[in-house]
matplotlib code that plots the C-alpha trace (Angstrom):
import matplotlib.pyplot as plt

x = [13.2, 11.1, 8.3, 10.2, 12.6, 10.1, 7.1, 6.7, 9.3, 7.3, 4.6, 7.0, 8.0, 8.1, 10.8, 14.1, 13.8, 14.9, 12.9, 14.8, 14.0, 10.4, 9.7, 9.6, 7.1, 4.9, 5.0, 4.2, 1.1, 0.1, 0.1, -1.9, -4.4, -4.8, -5.4, -8.2, -9.7, -9.8, -11.4, -8.4, -7.9, -5.6, -5.9, -2.8, -0.7, 1.2, -1.5, 0.4, 3.2, 0.7, -0.7, 2.7, 3.6, 0.4, 1.2, 4.8, 3.8, 1.0, 3.6, 5.9, 3.0, 1.3, 2.3, -1.1, -2.9, -0.6, -1.6, -5.3, -5.1, -3.4, -5.9, -9.1, -8.1, -9.6, -6.9, -4.7, -7.7, -8.9, -5.4, -5.2, -8.4, -8.1, -9.4, -11.7, -13.3, -17.1, -17.3, -14.6, -15.7, -14.1]
y = [-13.4, -15.9, -15.6, -14.5, -17.4, -20.3, -18.7, -15.1, -14.8, -17.3, -14.6, -12.8, -15.5, -13.1, -10.9, -11.5, -9.3, -9.7, -8.8, -5.5, -4.2, -5.4, -3.7, 0.0, -0.4, -2.8, -0.5, 2.5, 0.7, -0.4, 3.2, 4.3, 1.5, 2.4, 6.1, 5.1, 2.6, 5.2, 7.8, 10.1, 12.5, 11.3, 14.1, 15.8, 12.7, 12.0, 9.7, 8.9, 7.6, 5.6, 4.1, 3.2, 1.5, -0.5, -1.7, -2.5, -4.7, -6.3, -7.2, -8.8, -11.1, -11.7, -10.1, -11.0, -9.2, -6.1, -6.1, -6.5, -3.6, -1.4, -2.3, -1.8, 1.0, 4.4, 6.0, 7.3, 9.0, 10.5, 11.8, 13.4, 15.4, 19.0, 19.8, 22.5, 20.0, 20.1, 16.4, 15.3, 12.0, 10.6]
z = [14.0, 15.9, 13.3, 10.3, 9.8, 10.2, 8.5, 7.5, 4.9, 2.8, 2.4, 0.1, -2.3, -5.3, -3.9, -2.2, 0.9, 4.5, 7.6, 8.1, 4.6, 4.7, 8.0, 6.9, 4.0, 6.0, 9.1, 6.8, 5.5, 9.0, 10.2, 7.1, 7.7, 11.3, 10.5, 8.1, 10.6, 13.3, 10.9, 11.1, 8.3, 5.5, 3.0, 4.4, 3.5, 0.3, -1.1, -4.3, -2.1, -0.1, -3.2, -4.6, -1.3, -1.4, -5.0, -4.0, -1.0, -3.0, -5.7, -3.0, -2.0, -5.4, -8.7, -10.3, -7.4, -7.9, -11.6, -10.7, -8.2, -10.8, -13.5, -11.4, -9.0, -9.2, -7.0, -9.8, -11.5, -8.2, -7.4, -10.8, -10.3, -9.2, -5.7, -7.2, -9.6, -9.0, -10.0, -7.5, -6.0, -2.9]

ax = plt.figure().add_subplot(projection="3d")
ax.plot(x, y, z, "-o")
ax.set_aspect("equal")
plt.show()
């Protein structure tokens, strides 16, 4: 609460959310980011859920950024590809 009340809640101006409800999605993404940063495998994760979580949190911070990510991201197309597709590009 030391940081939330004076400052951090302002990062989420576009959603009415308290610290408790923000914690789980943000911690989920922190863990995901750390796995990637440490070159741990992520293909066994539910990547569609990860992508949805990223979009959700981006929308809390900046709806235009969420829209931009949705428009420009190749993630949905990659997730839709079959794993035996010879043109699969990661």
